[in-house]
C-alpha positions, -999 to 999 in steps of 0.1 A, spaced: 430 75 -707 396 77 -686 396 60 -648 375 34 -666 397 16 -684 431 29 -672 450 3 -650 467 29 -622 499 15 -608 501 39 -579 497 13 -555 510 -23 -541 478 -34 -564 473 -22 -601 436 -15 -607 415 6 -623 388 7 -589 408 40 -576 418 19 -549 440 45 -539 411 63 -524 395 36 -513 420 37 -483 397 5 -463 397 -17 -486 432 -15 -500 442 -14 -464 424 -50 -464 437 -61 -500 475 -51 -486 465 -70 -462 456 -102 -477 486 -94 -506 509 -115 -487 491 -142 -481 482 -146 -507 517 -150 -526 523 -176 -495 494 -190 -511 510 -183 -546 542 -203 -541 528 -229 -523 506 -242 -542 516 -223 -576 536 -236 -600 561 -259 -583 601 -251 -594 595 -222 -618 595 -194 -594 629 -176 -604 627 -181 -643 623 -157 -663 585 -164 -687 575 -142 -715 538 -128 -703 510 -105 -708 499 -82 -679 473 -62 -683 475 -19 -691 445 -18 -696 406 -32 -697 403 -15 -735 396 -46 -765 425 -37 -783 458 -35 -766 447 -39 -731 481 -65 -727 514 -62 -734 544 -91 -735 574 -92 -714 598 -113 -690 591 -114 -660 585 -139 -629 557 -151 -618 558 -141 -580 562 -102 -594 535 -105 -620 513 -76 -615 479 -90 -602 453 -64 -602 418 -59 -602 406 -45 -633 364 -41 -638 352 -31 -680 339 4 -685 307 10 -669 280 8 -693 254 44 -689 223 39 -682 225 4 -679 197 -13 -668 186 -48 -649 179 -68 -680 158 -98 -670 143 -114 -640 120 -97 -613 136 -60 -617 141 -61 -651 140 -28 -664 151 -9 -632 188 2 -630 215 -17 -624 232 -20 -585 262 -6 -576 258 -15 -540 247 -51 -530 213 -52 -523 205 -60 -488 176 -86 -496 199 -106 -518 230 -102 -500 241 -139 -490 226 -156 -527 251 -126 -536 280 -133 -515 281 -174 -527 278 -166 -566 311 -146 -559 321 -176 -536 315 -200 -560 331 -180 -591 363 -172 -568 366 -207 -552 376 -222 -588 399 -198 -600 428 -211 -575 424 -245 -581 426 -249 -613 461 -232 -607 466 -259 -573 456 -289 -604 482 -280 -624 509 -269 -606 534 -299 -618 527 -295 -650 557 -278 -665 581 -306 -647 570 -323 -679 562 -303 -710 565 -307 -741 580 -275 -752 590 -236 -739 555 -228 -759 530 -250 -735 554 -244 -706 546 -209 -715 512 -212 -716 500 -228 -694 519 -202 -669 494 -176 -682 463 -195 -678 477 -199 -639 488 -161 -631 455 -151 -649 434 -178 -633 454 -163 -597 442 -123 -616 405 -140 -613 412 -153 -581 417 -111 -570 384 -101 -589 367 -121 -565 382 -112 -538 378 -72 -541 344 -80 -547 341 -99 -511 365 -71 -496 349 -39 -516 312 -49 -506 303 -72 -477 328 -63 -452 337 -86 -419 319 -114 -441 337 -106 -471 371 -112 -453 367 -142 -432 361 -154 -479 385 -141 -486 408 -157 -467 386 -194 -465 397 -189 -510 433 -195 -495 423 -222 -468 409 -247 -498 429 -268 -514 427 -288 -545 422 -325 -532 426 -315 -495 410 -340 -481 400 -318 -450 395 -287 -471 387 -295 -506 375 -271 -529 337 -265 -533 330 -280 -570 342 -320 -573 356 -313 -613 382 -287 -593 397 -313 -573 401 -344 -599 442 -349 -606 458 -329 -637 481 -355 -642 498 -351 -670 495 -329 -705 471 -342 -726 443 -339 -694 451 -306 -692 440 -298 -723 410 -310 -717 406 -295 -685 415 -261 -706 388 -269 -732 359 -284 -715 366 -273 -672 373 -236 -687 348 -240 -710 324 -241 -684 337 -215 -664 334 -191 -699 290 -200 -698 290 -191 -660 310 -159 -663 292 -145 -696 254 -157 -674 271 -131 -643 282 -104 -669 243 -102 -679 244 -95 -632 223 -66 -621 247 -61 -594 271 -43 -623 305 -48 -602 298 -83 -602 292 -79 -643 316 -54 -652 349 -81 -632 333 -108 -650 332 -92 -686 365 -81 -682 378 -121 -669 361 -131 -697 390 -118 -720 416 -134 -705 390 -167 -708 393 -174 -744 435 -175 -742 428 -207 -713 400 -226 -741 423 -218 -768 453 -236 -750 429 -266 -749 410 -266 -786 450 -260 -799 468 -286 -777 447 -311 -785 443 -307 -821 480 -305 -824 482 -337 -802 454 -356 -827 477 -339 -856 511 -358 -847 493 -390 -844 476 -387 -875 507 -374 -889 524 -407 -878 498 -433 -883 498 -423 -918 534 -419 -922 543 -458 -905 506 -464 -926 489 -477 -905 452 -477 -916 438 -493 -884 428 -469 -854 430 -490 -829 461 -505 -830 469 -490 -803 505 -514 -795 514 -502 -828 504 -466 -826 514 -464 -790 547 -473 -803 555 -445 -822 552 -423 -796 520 -414 -800 486 -412 -781 457 -433 -801 429 -420 -808 402 -443 -786 426 -427 -754 423 -395 -761 379 -403 -770 381 -415 -734 405 -389 -721 373 -373 -736 344 -389 -723 357 -380 -693 367 -346 -694 333 -342 -703 317 -354 -679 329 -344 -653 325 -307 -664 281 -314 -670 286 -324 -631 297 -282 -628 264 -268 -641 245 -290 -609 210 -302 -611 186 -301 -640 159 -284 -617 177 -258 -597 156 -239 -571 193 -219 -568 192 -213 -607 154 -195 -607 164 -174 -574 192 -165 -591 175 -153 -620 143 -133 -606 164 -122 -584 185 -105 -612 220 -116 -600 229 -134 -629 211 -139 -663 214 -165 -692 237 -171 -713 238 -139 -735 211 -129 -721 203 -97 -740 200 -119 -774 176 -140 -764 136 -136 -779 115 -137 -748 100 -119 -724 134 -125 -699 107 -133 -670 97 -170 -678 70 -167 -650 51 -188 -676 76 -201 -693 81 -242 -701 121 -259 -712 127 -294 -722 143 -310 -698 162 -344 -698 152 -373 -672 145 -404 -667 106 -417 -676 94 -452 -671 138 -468 -668 143 -447 -700 158 -413 -706 132 -386 -720 129 -351 -727 95 -337 -703 88 -297 -704 90 -281 -677 89 -247 -654 115 -227 -676 132 -213 -639 143 -240 -621 153 -258 -652 180 -226 -663 209 -250 -653 197 -275 -681 199 -248 -705 232 -230 -693 237 -268 -701 225 -269 -735 248 -242 -748 272 -255 -737 273 -292 -753 266 -272 -784 296 -255 -779 315 -285 -775 303 -298 -802 312 -271 -824 352 -279 -809 348 -314 -815 342 -314 -850 370 -287 -852 398 -312 -842 373 -337 -862 381 -319 -892 423 -325 -885 418 -362 -882 395 -362 -917 422 -339 -931 446 -369 -926 428 -393 -939 424 -414 -906 393 -429 -907 381 -421 -869 356 -394 -851 360 -378 -814 322 -376 -809 308 -358 -771 291 -387 -747 259 -386 -740 246 -360 -714 237 -389 -686 273 -404 -687 293 -409 -658 276 -382 -640 279 -380 -604 252 -353 -596 218 -343 -613 191 -368 -626 215 -391 -642 237 -397 -610 216 -428 -600 227 -446 -634 247 -464 -660 247 -452 -696 273 -458 -720 289 -430 -736 259 -436 -768 228 -429 -741 216 -468 -734 208 -482 -698 231 -510 -684 231 -526 -653 262 -529 -627 274 -559 -642 274 -545 -682 287 -514 -669 316 -526 -649 328 -550 -682 327 -523 -704 340 -493 -683 376 -498 -696 360 -491 -729 348 -455 -721 365 -437 -697 406 -438 -692 423 -471 -671 456 -473 -648 472 -485 -679 462 -454 -703 474 -432 -674 510 -455 -674 516 -442 -706 508 -411 -709 530 -406 -677 553 -427 -696 555 -398 -726 557 -368 -700 594 -363 -712 602 -324 -702 615 -308 -737 636 -276 -729 653 -266 -759 637 -240 -780 619 -245 -807 620 -285 -801 582 -306 -790 579 -339 -775 576 -370 -797 534 -365 -791 524 -331 -799 524 -308 -825 542 -279 -831 515 -252 -830 503 -229 -863 516 -194 -850 537 -183 -824 529 -162 -794 534 -119 -803 549 -130 -830 581 -143 -821 604 -163 -840 595 -203 -840 630 -207 -820 618 -179 -795 629 -187 -751 596 -187 -737 611 -193 -703 646 -186 -701 657 -218 -680 696 -213 -666 714 -245 -688 
C-alpha cells in the first residue's frame, strides 16, 4: 500500500505522513502527547477509562476497509495523523487564485488567516469530548455507551489532525496554539471554548443525540468547505475527517428516531391519541413529542449561530484567498469567483423579516447556513416518517432561522418558531412553549438510569435497527466488570 494510504505504526503516533523521517515535527508531537493524555484522563469519558470498549481504529485512509474493530481501553486508542490521498495535479477551485496549483506550504500572505481557520476547527474537537464526558454514567445501553465513546475518540483524533497542521506548518506560533487547545475547556468561566455552542452542557442523552445531529452537522458543513481549501494539507486532512464525521451524525439521526419510535409505540399500545397529554405519556417512562420539539428548537438555533453573521468580511476573505470554499464547491455552476454575483440574505427590514439581494462574497456564511438548513430539514422528515408510520398525529418542524438567535441579524429580536416577531412580554409569556424548561430537564434526568446488561435498553429508547459490525444483539460492546 502506498504511503498516502497506509497507516504506519513505527512511531508512537500512527500516521501516513512520514513522521519517522520528519524528526522535528515528530519530537514536537511526542512532547505534546503526554499533555494530550493528561487532558483525556481529566476531561474524557468519566469512569470508563480502564474498561475495554469495542471500537474501530483506522488502518488505512481508503474508502473501503479503512477501519478495524476490536476491544481497546480508551487511553490506549491509536490516535494518529491521517490525511486522505493526494490528488495529482489538483488546482485551487475558487477565489482569486482559481486554477493555480494547490499550496503544499503555507502562503505567507495568508498565514494568519489560515492559522485562525485551523485553530477554530481544532477548538471544536476537544470541546465536544468535554461536553459529553459524563454521558457514559447514564447510558441507556452498552450499544449507546460504545457509540458515544467512538464519537469521543474520533473527535480527539480530529484534534490530533489540527495539532499536526499547527506543529508542522506554523512553528512556534503553532506549538503555542496546540497548547491552548488543551488549556481552554468547555464552559470554563476563565478560558471557555471559542464558539458558543461548544460551551453548552450535554446533560442527558436526548441532548447528545440532538447535538450529534445538529451541531456535528455544522461540523460536516465546515469540513466540506475546508476540504476545498487551496492549502492541500488542510484539504486532505478534512477529507479524511469527513469519513468519521458521518458516524457522528448517524448516532444523532438514529438516536432521535429510536426515541420517537419508543414513544409512539407506547402511545399506540396505551391508546393515547393526543401527543400533548404529557403527564400520561411521561407516566409510561418515555419522552413526549412536544418536549422533543422543544429540544430540537434549542439545538437547531444554537447550531445556527455557529455559522456567524449573515454578512461577513472574514468569510469573503477566506474564499477570495482560496483557503475555504463553499459546500461542495466543485458541483456549483458559476465562475467560482463571485466578484459580481449576488445572493439572497435574510434581514430585518422595516420591522419585519425580509430577503434582500447582497453581494455573494460576504454572504458566504448565509449560503453555507442555507445548505445546512436544507440538510437538517431532510433529517427531520425522516424522523417524521417514524411518527407517521406509527399512526401518531404529530409533526416535528425546524423553527425559523430567526428564532432564539444570539449571533447575526436576528440576535437583537424575539421571533417565534414560525418567524413571527414578538415583543418582550409576549416572548416571555410563550418561551416555555418554545424551549426546554427546568421541569423538562428534571424529567429527562429522571429517565437517565444506566442500563448495562448486554442487549437491554432503557424504557425510553427502542433498540437499534442493526448491531455494530454484524455482532449479535446481546453483544457486550463495553466490558464492565460485574
